[in-house]
C-alpha positions, 0 to 999 in steps of 0.5 A, a space after each residue: 499500500 505504501 509503495 502504491 502511494 509512492 508510485 502514484 505520487 511519482 507519476 503525478 509529479 512527472 505529469 506536472 513537470 511534463 505539463 509545466 516544463 514542456 516548452 522550456 525543455 524544447 527551448 533549452 534541452 532539445 539536444 537532450 531529448 531522446 538521449 536518455 535520463 542522464 542527459 536529460 537530467 544534466 541538461 535540466 540541472 544546467 538550464 533550470 535557472 532559465 526555465 519559467 517560474 511554473 517549471 521551476 516550481 514543478 521541478 522543485 516539487 518533484 525533487 522534494 518528492 524524490 528526496 522523500 521517497 529516497 528517505 522513506 525507501 528502507 522503511 517501505 521495504 520493511 512495511 512490505 515484508 
């Protein structure tokens, strides 16, 4: 149950980032599209200061969710066992 909630939260933040950052990514990270997750992450990190305010807010929320999920990962495994 905990893992389902984590997955749902992760999907929600991804959708929000896609919606809020689509134009910014097209503008600043066109060369990273299709280049894999690491290439895209690097481009987003390198160009985030140029992104629109809604995009930066969505990225900040997504990074917070990811940190929280990483912090809770061992506890989630224990609960599932």
